[in-house]
N, C-alpha and C positions, 0 to 999 in steps of 0.2 A: 544373264548376259546384259551388260550395260549398253544403253543407247549411244551410238556414235554421233557426236556433234561436229558439224562442219562449219568453221568460221570463215566467212567471206569478207572481202574488203568493204569497209564502211559499216560493218555490224557494230552495234554498241553492246555493252554488258546487258542492258535491259532487254534488247531484242534477242540476245542469245538465250537469256533465261526465260523470257516470256514467249519467245517464238515470233512468227510473222503475223501481220494483221489478219484477222478473221475474214474469210471470203464466203460468198453465199451461192456461188455457182455449184450446182449439184445438190443443193439442199432445199430445192423448191418443194419437195414433198413433205417436209417436216411440219408437224402440227402439234397442238396441245402442249403437253408437258415437255416433249422433246424440243419443240421450237423455243419454248420459254427458257429451257436449260441452255441452249446455244446462245440465245440473246444475252442471258446473264453472264455466260463466260466471256462473250465479246465485250460486254459492258465493263467487266473487270479489267480486260486487256486495255481498253481505252483509258480507264482511270489511271493506269500506270504509265501509259505511253503518250497520251495526248496532252497538249497544253491549251491555254486560253485562246491563243490565235487559231489553233486547229478547230476548236469548238465553234468559234465565231464563223470561220470559213465554211464549215460543214452545214451549219444551220442556214446561213444566207444562200448557199447553193441549193439546199432543199427547198427554200422558199421560192427561188426562181423557177425551179422545176415544177413546182406546184401552183404556179400562176399568181403569186402575190404581186401587187402593183409596186412600182418603183418607190413611191412615197413611203409605203409601209416598210419596205425593205430598208430604206434609208433611216427611218425612225428606229427600227430594231438595231441597225448597225451602230447607232449612237447610244443605245440603251445601256450597254456596258455590263449586263449580267448574263453570262452564258454558263449554264450548269452542265455537268457531265452527262446526266441522263439524257436531256434533250439533244445535246451535241452528238453523243454517241449513237442515239437512235437515228438521227438524221444521216450520219455517216453510213450506218448499216443500210438505210433505204437508198442512199446514193449509190451504194455498191450492188444494189439489185434485190435487197430483201423486201418482200411484200409485208410491210409492217401491220400487225394487228391494230384494230381500232383503238384499244386502250392506250397503246404507245403513241399513236398519232394525237390522241387527246392531250397527252402530257406535253408534246411538242407545241400544240396550239395554245395551251395554257401559258407556256413560257414565252411564246411569240406575243401574246396579248400583253403580258407584263412588260416585255421589252419595248413594245410600241407605246405603252403608257408612260414609261420612264423617258423614252426618247422624245415624246410629245411634250412632257413637262420641261425637259431641258430646253427644247426649242422655244417654248413660251417664255422661259426665264431669260434666255438670250435676247429675245425680241423686246421684252420689258426693259432689260438693261440698256439695250441700244436706244430705245425711246427716251429713257431717262437721261442718257448721255447727250442726246440731241437737244434736250431742253436747256435753254440758257440759264446760267446761274444768276441769282439776284445780285446786282452790284451793291457796293457799300452805300452809294448815294441813294439808291432805291430803297434799301433797307432802312436807312435813316429817315427817309420821307414817310415810309409805311408805319414804322414804330412811333415816330413823332406824331403822326396823324392820329394814331390810337390814343396816345397820351393827351393830345390837345382836345380830342373829342370828350374824354373824361373830365378834363379841366374845365371845359365850357359848362358842363353841368355844375361843377363846383363854383364857377363864376356866377351862374344864375342863383345858386343857393346863397352865396355871399351877398348878392344884390338884394335878394328878398329879406335877408336879415337886416340890411341897412335901411330899407324902406319901412321895416317894422320897428325901427328905432333901436335895434340891437347891434352888438358887435358881431361881425362875421365869425361863425364857429369854425370855418375851414382854416386849417393851418398848413401853409405850403411846405414848411420845413418837415412837419410830421408826415405829410403825404409823400414827399420825396424819399424820406428814410424808409417808410413802410413799403413803397414800391421798388426800392433799390434801383432808382433811375440812374443810368450811366451818365457820366459827364457830357458825352457827345450829344445825348438827347436833352439834357438839362439846358445846354446852350441854345439848342433849337427852340425849346419851349420858351426860354427867356426872350429870344428874338421875336417870336410870334406874339407874345402878350405885351411886349414893349411897344409894338405897333398900336395895339388897342389903348395902352396907357397914354401914348402921345395924342391919340384921337380925343380921349377924355379931357386931357389938358387943353387941347385946342378949343374944345367945347366950353370949358370953364373960362378961358381967356377971351372967348368970342372971336377967335381968329377965322373960323369957318362957319358961315351962316347955316349951311346944310347940317353940320354937326350939332350946332346949337339947337336947331329945330328937332333933329333926330333924338337928342337926349332931353328934350323939354318935358318929358314925363317925370323927370327927377327934379326935386328941389335942389337949389344950388349947394346947400350944406350936404345933402345926400350924394350929390355928384362929386363933391370934394372928398367925402369918405370913401366913395367907390374908387376914386383916383389913388388914394392912399392904400387901399386894399390891393389894387393892381400893382402899385409900386412895390409892395411887400412881396408879391408873387414873383415879380421880375428880379428883385434883389436876391431872394433866396435861391431862385433857379441859377442865377449867375454865380452866386457864392458856392453853391453845391458843385457847379461845373469846375470852378477854379480849385476848390479844395480837393475834388476827386482827382484832378490832374496832379496836384502836389503830393497827395497821399498814395497815389497808385504804386503798388508794389510790383517789382519784377516777378515773373512767374517762377515758381519752384524755389523761392528764396524765403528764408525765415525772416520774421520781423527783427529789426536790429534791437538789441538790448539797450536800455536807457544810456548806459555808459558809452556805447558806440555812437548813439545819436548826438550826444553833446561833446564828442571828442574834439571837434574843431571850434567849439565855442570859446570866445575870449570874454573875460569879465573882470571887474575890479573886486578884489577880495575884501577890501575894507576901506573906510575913509575915517582916519583918526580924528580929524577936525569936527566931522559931523557925528562921530560916535556910532557909526553903523557898520555892520559886517554882512557880507553877502552870503546867501544860501548857496549850496552846491547846485549847479545847473541841472543835475539829475532830478532834482525836485520838480522841475518844470514838467517833465513827462507825466502825462495823465492828470495833471491838475486842471481845475476849471476856472480859476481866477488867479491872475498874476500881477504883481506890482513891481516895477523896476524904476531905478533912478539913474539919470545920466549926470555924472558929476561935472562934466565939461560944459554942458549947456544948461545945467540946473533945471532939468525938466523931469517930471514924474509921469510914468505911463501906466495906465490901467488896462488890463486885458481880460476880456470875458470870453469863455469858450463858445464856439458856434453850436447851435442846437443840432447841427448835422454830424457832429463827432462827439466821441465820449470824453476826450480830454486833449490837452495840447500835445503836440509833437515838436521836434526840432529837426530842421533840415539845413545842414551847413551851419550858418550862424544866425538863422532866422527862426522865429516862432511860427509854427504852422497850426491852423485850426482855430484862430480867434475870430470873433464876430466883429466885422469892420464897423458896424453901426454902433455897437455898444462899447467899443474900445477907443481910447483917446489918450492924448498927451497934453499936459499943462506945465507952464513955467512956474517955478516956485520963487517967491520974493524972500521968504524966510525959511529956507530948507531945513534948518535945524529943528525948528518948532514943528513943522509938518511931518517930518520923517519919524519923529517919536510916535506919532499917532498911527503910523503904518505898521507898527509892531504889535498892535492889539488885535481884537476880533474884527469880523467883517463889518459889524454895525459901526464901530469906532472908525474904521477905515472909510466907509461910505460917508459918514458925517464930515470927516476931515476933507475928503475930496470934493464933496458938494459945497463946502464952505469956501473953496478957492474961487477967486474972482477973475483970475487971469483967463485969457482967451484959450478956448479948447481947439486943439489941432488933431489931425488924423494920426493914429498910431501906426508905425511902419513895421513893427515886429522884429527889428534888427537888434542884435546884441554885439557889444564891442568891449574894448579894454577899459572904457569909461562907465560901463554899466554895472550897477549894484542890484542884485536880485533881492528885493526886500521881503516879498511874500509869495508863496505858491500854495494856494488853498485847494483842497479837493472838493 
């Protein structure tokens, strides 16, 4: 004969199949294997019918009934790991089962784990809160801090250079090499230049005798050594300023590929040839990556020599201007007899240097600009 099943309002398919929740009234006398069998059956029922929220609720209720303090209960509540075994045992105990010691031990083990996890989460939140309260370093403070570190190292290099000068030697320290090796950013280069420019002015005042205190302060140096020290400082300031300027010009936008040479020179205007002088211009593309450049302006009859800065690998072009040349070593001169001089510009570097050095006209600062009157004579790697 089949068992008759009565379906009531609110019953689910699972409750119909699995039956109602196990109760413990009337089972107080169960012991040994019989008790273990009933616990196992109940445990299986909870596995099919309980969810995470039920397990959490039952364990916290059991903890309250068994005298756990509020702090421990709160930590366990935030622990987040509620297993079916501990949760179902707690539910059985809450419904009146006198749990054997081995089952209570399982619950206590889970409670200890939940407390540890909850405590770790609380500490992490506290640390995050503390870090959030700490003020972030401002850009100005960072510049001061990093610049201070660089200047501290530079002071040691300054002392080393001064020792070389007093020993009658050329300072071994190279500012350009140091800046490249350290990969110093332009913003720090400018701050370094400003700092050592102050010292450079002091040295010059001592040389000129402007300030009696400075004259006395640097009296341990011979005048010729003081002059060499001034030149050493000037070179440091110059290279720091140049590195700052070049860094700004050559700074690339983030996540953008470097422009190919053809695009770099797309806006450049130049004079393709001059029939009277018998010269033909190179393609401006040749400028990119070269280390020496010679141009001639047919309108002003001036020749310009450019030498690459030690801070970059080769020339670049931005708009209609050459970028990356050494302002100290680059110059412009007027030509009295262009036809004779320009022939020499088509040879090797030694011939070019001899021809340029033989010019007696006044030397002016090269500006790096290219226009429709510019003939590109040489671009050497």
